[in-house]
C-alpha positions as CSV (number, residue, x, y, z in Angstrom):
1,X,0.0,0.0,0.0
2,X,1.5,3.3,-1.1
3,X,2.3,5.9,1.6
4,X,2.5,9.6,1.2
5,X,6.0,10.9,2.3
6,X,6.2,14.6,1.8
7,X,9.4,16.6,2.0
8,X,9.9,18.3,5.3
9,X,7.9,21.6,5.0
10,X,10.1,24.6,4.9
11,X,9.6,27.6,7.1
12,X,8.4,29.5,4.0
13,X,5.8,26.8,3.2
14,X,4.5,26.7,6.8
15,X,4.2,30.5,6.7
16,X,2.4,30.4,3.4
17,X,-0.1,27.9,4.9
18,X,-0.6,30.1,8.0
19,X,-1.2,33.1,5.8
20,X,-3.8,31.2,3.7
21,X,-5.5,30.1,7.0
22,X,-6.0,33.7,8.0
23,X,-6.7,35.6,4.8
24,X,-9.9,34.0,3.9
25,X,-9.1,33.6,0.2
26,X,-10.0,29.9,-0.2
27,X,-13.3,29.7,1.7
28,X,-14.6,33.1,0.8
29,X,-14.1,32.6,-2.9
30,X,-15.4,29.0,-2.8
31,X,-18.6,29.9,-1.0
32,X,-19.3,33.1,-3.0
33,X,-19.2,31.0,-6.2
34,X,-21.4,28.3,-4.8
35,X,-24.0,30.5,-3.1
36,X,-26.5,30.8,-6.0
37,X,-25.9,27.4,-7.5
38,X,-28.9,25.5,-6.2
39,X,-31.4,28.3,-6.7
40,X,-30.0,29.0,-10.1
41,X,-31.6,25.7,-11.3
42,X,-35.0,27.4,-11.4
43,X,-33.9,30.5,-13.3
44,X,-32.0,28.4,-15.8
45,X,-34.8,26.0,-16.1
46,X,-32.4,23.3,-15.1
47,X,-34.8,20.9,-13.6
48,X,-37.9,21.5,-15.7
49,X,-36.1,21.2,-19.0
50,X,-34.2,18.0,-18.5
51,X,-36.8,15.8,-20.2
52,X,-37.5,18.4,-22.8
53,X,-33.9,18.3,-23.9
54,X,-34.0,14.5,-24.3
55,X,-32.4,14.0,-21.0
56,X,-34.1,11.5,-18.7
57,X,-35.7,12.9,-15.6
58,X,-34.0,12.3,-12.3
59,X,-34.8,8.9,-11.0
60,X,-34.7,7.2,-14.4
61,X,-31.3,5.7,-13.7
62,X,-29.5,4.2,-16.7
63,X,-26.5,3.0,-14.8
64,X,-23.0,4.2,-15.1
65,X,-21.3,3.7,-18.4
66,X,-17.6,2.9,-18.5
67,X,-15.2,3.2,-21.3
68,X,-12.0,1.3,-22.1
69,X,-9.6,2.3,-19.3
70,X,-6.4,3.8,-20.8
71,X,-4.8,4.3,-17.4
72,X,-2.0,1.9,-17.9
73,X,-0.8,3.3,-21.2
74,X,-1.8,6.9,-20.6
75,X,-0.3,8.0,-17.3
76,X,-2.5,11.0,-16.9
77,X,-5.7,12.2,-15.1
78,X,-7.9,15.2,-16.0
79,X,-9.2,16.8,-12.8
80,X,-11.8,19.6,-12.8
81,X,-12.3,21.5,-9.6
82,X,-13.6,24.8,-8.2
83,X,-11.3,27.8,-8.1
84,X,-9.2,28.3,-4.9
85,X,-9.9,24.7,-3.7
86,X,-6.4,23.3,-3.8
87,X,-3.2,24.0,-2.0
88,X,-0.9,26.4,-3.8
89,X,2.8,27.3,-3.2
90,X,4.2,30.8,-2.8
91,X,4.7,31.2,-6.5
92,X,1.0,30.6,-7.1
93,X,1.9,28.3,-10.0
94,X,2.2,24.9,-8.3
95,X,0.0,22.6,-6.2
96,X,2.4,20.8,-3.9
97,X,0.1,17.8,-3.1
98,X,-0.6,17.2,-6.8
99,X,3.1,17.5,-7.6
100,X,3.9,14.8,-5.0
101,X,1.2,12.5,-6.4
102,X,2.8,12.8,-9.8
103,X,6.3,12.3,-8.5
104,X,5.2,9.1,-6.6
105,X,3.0,7.5,-9.2
106,X,4.2,8.9,-12.5
107,X,0.7,10.0,-13.3
108,X,0.5,13.6,-14.5
109,X,-2.5,15.5,-13.3
110,X,-4.0,18.0,-15.7
111,X,-5.7,20.2,-13.1
112,X,-8.4,22.7,-14.2
113,X,-10.2,25.2,-12.1
114,X,-13.1,25.3,-14.5
115,X,-16.1,24.9,-12.1
116,X,-17.5,28.2,-11.1
117,X,-21.1,27.2,-10.4
118,X,-22.9,23.9,-10.1
119,X,-25.6,24.6,-12.6
120,X,-23.2,26.3,-15.0
121,X,-20.9,23.3,-15.0
122,X,-23.9,20.9,-15.3
123,X,-24.9,22.8,-18.4
124,X,-21.4,22.4,-19.8
125,X,-21.2,18.7,-19.4
126,X,-24.8,17.5,-19.8
127,X,-24.9,17.4,-23.6
128,X,-21.9,15.0,-23.7
129,X,-23.1,12.9,-20.8
130,X,-26.7,12.7,-22.3
131,X,-25.2,11.6,-25.6
132,X,-23.0,9.0,-24.0
133,X,-19.8,10.8,-24.9
134,X,-16.6,11.5,-23.0
135,X,-16.5,14.9,-21.3
136,X,-12.7,15.0,-21.4
137,X,-12.7,14.9,-17.6
138,X,-11.7,11.9,-15.4
139,X,-12.6,13.5,-12.0
140,X,-15.0,16.3,-11.1
141,X,-16.1,17.9,-7.8
142,X,-19.8,18.6,-7.3
143,X,-21.9,19.7,-4.4
144,X,-24.0,16.9,-2.9
145,X,-27.4,17.8,-4.4
146,X,-25.9,17.9,-7.9
147,X,-23.9,14.8,-7.3
148,X,-27.1,13.1,-6.3
149,X,-28.7,14.2,-9.6
150,X,-25.9,12.8,-11.7
151,X,-26.0,9.5,-9.9
152,X,-29.8,9.3,-10.4
153,X,-29.3,10.0,-14.1
154,X,-26.7,7.2,-14.3
155,X,-24.0,9.6,-15.6
156,X,-21.2,8.7,-13.2
157,X,-19.2,5.4,-12.9
158,X,-19.3,3.1,-9.9
159,X,-16.0,3.1,-8.1
160,X,-13.7,0.1,-7.7
161,X,-13.1,-0.4,-3.9
162,X,-9.8,-2.2,-4.6
163,X,-8.3,1.1,-5.8
164,X,-9.5,3.0,-2.8
165,X,-8.1,1.3,0.4
166,X,-7.3,4.6,2.2
167,X,-10.6,6.2,1.2
168,X,-12.6,3.2,2.4
169,X,-10.7,3.0,5.7
170,X,-10.3,6.7,6.5
171,X,-13.6,8.3,5.5
172,X,-15.1,9.9,8.6
173,X,-18.3,8.1,9.9
174,X,-20.5,11.2,9.5
175,X,-20.0,11.1,5.7
176,X,-20.1,7.4,5.0
177,X,-23.7,6.8,3.8
178,X,-25.7,9.7,2.5
179,X,-29.2,8.7,1.3
180,X,-28.3,9.7,-2.3
181,X,-25.2,7.4,-2.4
182,X,-25.5,4.7,0.2
183,X,-22.1,3.2,1.1
184,X,-20.3,5.7,-1.2
185,X,-20.5,3.5,-4.3
186,X,-20.2,6.4,-6.7
187,X,-18.6,9.3,-4.8
188,X,-16.1,10.3,-2.0
189,X,-16.1,13.5,-0.1
190,X,-13.7,16.2,-1.2
191,X,-14.5,18.6,1.7
192,X,-17.4,19.1,4.2
193,X,-19.3,22.3,4.6
194,X,-20.8,23.1,8.0
195,X,-23.6,25.6,8.6
196,X,-23.5,27.2,12.1
197,X,-24.6,30.4,13.9
198,X,-22.0,33.1,13.9
199,X,-22.2,36.3,16.0
200,X,-20.5,39.6,16.6
201,X,-19.9,39.9,20.4
202,X,-19.7,43.6,20.3
203,X,-22.9,44.0,18.3
204,X,-24.8,41.6,20.6
205,X,-23.8,43.8,23.6
206,X,-24.8,41.1,26.1
207,X,-27.8,39.7,24.3
208,X,-27.7,35.9,24.6
209,X,-27.9,33.8,21.5
210,X,-28.0,30.0,21.7
211,X,-30.4,28.9,19.0
212,X,-32.2,29.6,15.8
213,X,-35.2,30.5,17.9
214,X,-33.2,33.3,19.5
215,X,-32.4,34.6,16.0
216,X,-36.1,34.5,15.0
217,X,-37.8,35.6,18.2
218,X,-35.7,37.8,20.3
219,X,-36.9,41.4,19.8
220,X,-33.6,42.8,20.9
221,X,-32.1,41.4,17.6
222,X,-34.8,42.9,15.3
223,X,-33.4,43.9,12.0
224,X,-29.9,42.6,12.9
225,X,-30.3,38.9,11.9
226,X,-29.2,37.2,8.7
227,X,-30.1,34.0,7.0
228,X,-28.5,32.4,4.0
229,X,-29.8,32.5,0.5
230,X,-29.1,28.8,0.0
231,X,-32.4,26.9,0.7
232,X,-30.9,23.8,2.3
233,X,-28.9,25.7,4.8
234,X,-31.6,28.1,6.1
235,X,-34.4,25.7,5.9
236,X,-32.3,22.9,7.4
237,X,-31.3,24.9,10.4
238,X,-34.9,26.0,10.9
239,X,-36.2,22.4,10.7
240,X,-33.6,21.3,13.3
241,X,-34.8,24.1,15.6
242,X,-38.3,22.9,15.2
243,X,-37.3,19.4,16.2
244,X,-37.4,18.0,12.7
245,X,-34.6,16.1,11.0
246,X,-33.5,17.6,7.7
247,X,-32.7,14.1,6.6
248,X,-36.3,12.9,7.1
249,X,-39.0,15.6,6.8
250,X,-42.3,16.0,5.0
251,X,-43.6,18.6,2.6
252,X,-45.8,19.9,5.6
253,X,-42.6,20.2,7.7
254,X,-41.0,22.2,4.9
255,X,-44.0,24.5,4.6
256,X,-44.0,25.0,8.4
257,X,-40.3,26.1,8.3
258,X,-41.1,28.5,5.4
259,X,-44.0,29.9,7.4
260,X,-41.8,30.4,10.5
261,X,-39.2,32.3,8.4
262,X,-41.9,34.3,6.7
263,X,-43.2,35.5,10.0
264,X,-39.7,36.7,11.0
265,X,-39.4,38.5,7.6
266,X,-42.8,40.1,8.0
267,X,-42.0,41.5,11.4
268,X,-38.6,42.8,10.4
269,X,-36.6,40.4,12.5
270,X,-34.5,39.1,9.5
271,X,-32.5,41.9,8.0
272,X,-31.9,40.0,4.8
273,X,-31.0,36.7,3.1
274,X,-27.4,36.7,1.8
275,X,-24.8,34.7,0.1
276,X,-21.2,35.0,1.2
277,X,-21.6,38.8,1.6
278,X,-23.0,38.2,5.1
279,X,-19.3,38.3,6.2
280,X,-19.2,42.1,5.8
281,X,-22.5,42.6,7.6
282,X,-21.2,40.5,10.5
283,X,-17.9,42.2,10.8
284,X,-19.4,45.6,10.6
285,X,-22.1,44.8,13.2
286,X,-25.0,45.2,10.9
287,X,-25.7,41.6,11.7
288,X,-25.5,40.9,15.4
289,X,-25.9,37.2,14.6
290,X,-26.6,35.1,11.5
291,X,-26.6,31.6,9.9
292,X,-23.1,31.2,8.5
293,X,-20.7,28.8,6.8
294,X,-18.0,27.5,9.1
295,X,-15.2,28.0,6.6
296,X,-15.9,31.7,6.6
297,X,-16.0,31.8,10.4
298,X,-12.6,30.3,10.6
299,X,-11.2,33.2,8.6
300,X,-13.3,35.9,10.4
301,X,-12.3,34.7,13.8
302,X,-8.6,34.9,12.8
303,X,-9.1,38.5,11.8
304,X,-11.5,39.8,14.5
305,X,-11.7,38.9,18.2
306,X,-15.4,40.0,18.1
307,X,-16.5,37.2,15.8
308,X,-17.3,33.7,17.2
309,X,-19.7,30.9,16.5
310,X,-21.9,28.4,18.2
311,X,-23.5,25.0,17.5
312,X,-27.1,25.0,18.6
313,X,-28.2,22.1,20.9
314,X,-30.6,21.1,18.1
315,X,-27.6,20.5,15.8
316,X,-26.3,21.9,12.5
317,X,-26.5,21.2,8.8
318,X,-23.6,19.5,6.9
319,X,-23.2,19.4,3.2
320,X,-20.4,18.1,1.1
321,X,-18.5,18.6,-2.1
322,X,-17.8,15.3,-3.8
323,X,-15.4,13.6,-6.1
324,X,-17.0,11.7,-9.0
325,X,-15.8,10.0,-12.2
326,X,-18.1,10.8,-15.2
327,X,-19.2,8.2,-17.7
328,X,-16.8,7.4,-20.5
329,X,-13.8,8.8,-18.6
330,X,-10.6,7.4,-20.2
331,X,-8.5,7.2,-17.0
332,X,-10.8,5.7,-14.3
333,X,-8.1,3.8,-12.4
334,X,-5.8,6.8,-12.4
335,X,-8.7,9.0,-11.1
336,X,-9.4,6.4,-8.3
337,X,-5.8,6.5,-7.3
338,X,-5.9,10.2,-7.0
339,X,-9.1,10.0,-4.9
340,X,-7.4,7.5,-2.6
341,X,-4.3,9.7,-2.3
342,X,-6.2,12.5,-0.7
343,X,-7.5,10.1,1.9
344,X,-4.0,9.5,3.2
345,X,-3.7,11.6,6.4
346,X,-0.6,13.4,5.4
347,X,-1.9,14.6,2.0
348,X,-5.3,15.4,3.5
349,X,-3.6,17.5,6.3
350,X,-1.6,19.6,3.8
351,X,-4.8,20.3,1.8
352,X,-6.8,21.1,5.0
353,X,-4.1,23.5,6.3
354,X,-4.5,25.5,3.1
355,X,-8.3,25.5,2.4
356,X,-9.7,25.3,6.0
357,X,-12.9,23.3,5.2
358,X,-14.1,20.3,7.2
359,X,-11.6,17.5,6.5
360,X,-13.4,14.2,5.8
361,X,-10.4,12.1,6.7
362,X,-10.1,10.2,10.0
363,X,-6.6,10.3,11.5
364,X,-5.7,13.7,10.0
365,X,-5.4,15.6,13.2
366,X,-2.0,14.5,14.2
367,X,-0.6,15.3,10.8
368,X,-2.3,18.6,10.6
369,X,-0.9,19.6,14.0
370,X,2.6,19.3,12.5
371,X,1.7,22.0,10.0
372,X,-0.8,24.2,12.0
373,X,-1.7,23.3,15.6
374,X,-4.5,25.9,15.7
375,X,-6.1,24.3,12.6
376,X,-5.8,20.8,14.1
377,X,-7.6,21.9,17.2
378,X,-10.4,23.8,15.4
379,X,-13.6,21.9,15.5
380,X,-14.8,23.7,12.3
381,X,-12.0,21.9,10.4
382,X,-11.6,18.7,12.5
383,X,-15.0,18.1,14.2
384,X,-14.7,16.4,17.6
385,X,-17.1,13.5,18.4
386,X,-19.6,15.8,20.1
387,X,-19.7,18.2,17.1
388,X,-19.9,15.3,14.6
389,X,-22.8,13.8,16.5
390,X,-24.8,17.0,16.0
391,X,-24.4,17.1,12.2
392,X,-27.3,16.5,10.0
393,X,-27.4,16.2,6.2
394,X,-30.3,17.6,4.2
395,X,-32.1,14.8,2.5
396,X,-32.0,14.4,-1.3
397,X,-35.1,15.7,-3.1
398,X,-37.0,14.4,-6.1
399,X,-37.1,16.6,-9.2
400,X,-40.7,17.7,-8.3
401,X,-39.7,18.5,-4.7
402,X,-36.7,20.4,-5.7
403,X,-38.6,22.6,-8.1
404,X,-41.5,23.2,-5.7
405,X,-39.3,23.8,-2.6
406,X,-36.9,26.2,-4.4
407,X,-39.9,28.2,-5.7
408,X,-41.3,28.6,-2.2
409,X,-37.9,29.6,-0.9
410,X,-37.4,32.1,-3.7
411,X,-40.7,33.7,-2.9
412,X,-39.7,33.9,0.8
413,X,-36.4,35.6,0.0
414,X,-37.6,37.8,-2.8
415,X,-35.1,36.2,-5.2
């Protein structure tokens, strides 16, 4: 079994990682790009037009279609990812973990930062996938709701466990079996994304916040509360506060959550629904407290002593970005070896130290502490058992549910 043996990190490299940990570049850029992706499906007609374009509706699974694997003869892998979602050296030209993978395996990684939005990327690759053609990509990273759609459509290949020994062993328990891919037959987590409550201690001025109920009901916070413009995050946190599980809720539960948020909007409790731009409202004090993404809070805490976060007793919502191999990919085995490489704790630690999202790899904390002890002890990057136990995934939706639920949320937010 191959083991990752990085060169000893230089002082310059360690300093670069610490800088990236504090400047917010990775997480802020990543989330600002993602923020409108799910809702954009409605505006683009992404769900309603699938069948009209000759593409089978979600649920009409065809089964993954493989191609002749050229991995042995062609020592390459084409990897498409989001921008600012990979470690970078001081020059900004090299990705150290990818370089080490190539040095060890002889497999050259053609790395492209060509995913700017889930729906935009889906529109780019769906004509080829629908036609049973190679997309030119061996490995892609998609957010869970879109990953679920591609699996339902039968447009990604089933993974070979024999090529994924580290991934199978080291995947954290909280990510092991989402309802849209039980047992991770088609996907593995790239990074986790946690939704929490963030607050500005100075702006709160002694007002106590412990729950979503406090955000929605405390008159002392009127006009100084923010919720997210991503439906699954805001509705998921509200459902939890109502004693409902986002992984198992009914249409009536959803409507009740919408009604609860609508009441807060009508009385002026919620200032606005935002994407990543809530960070400026929070740091300025326009938001005393808000629903927030943990990756941003890591950065904001590093820059301001007034910013902190809490996990409500009711729990928090976790989503994931996921690695998948599209149908007809030419280098499936090479892609699986790359997936597995990032589940080796040392490689995972170097990636986590740079991008600061929830690392899905068990055993990474010791290795991360060698690079950045603060990051290793941050539960927003390495959740402890208590925090992991409070995480809840938002269940996958049918095409009909997705269209109806997003429309109701768009009406709530004025989108």
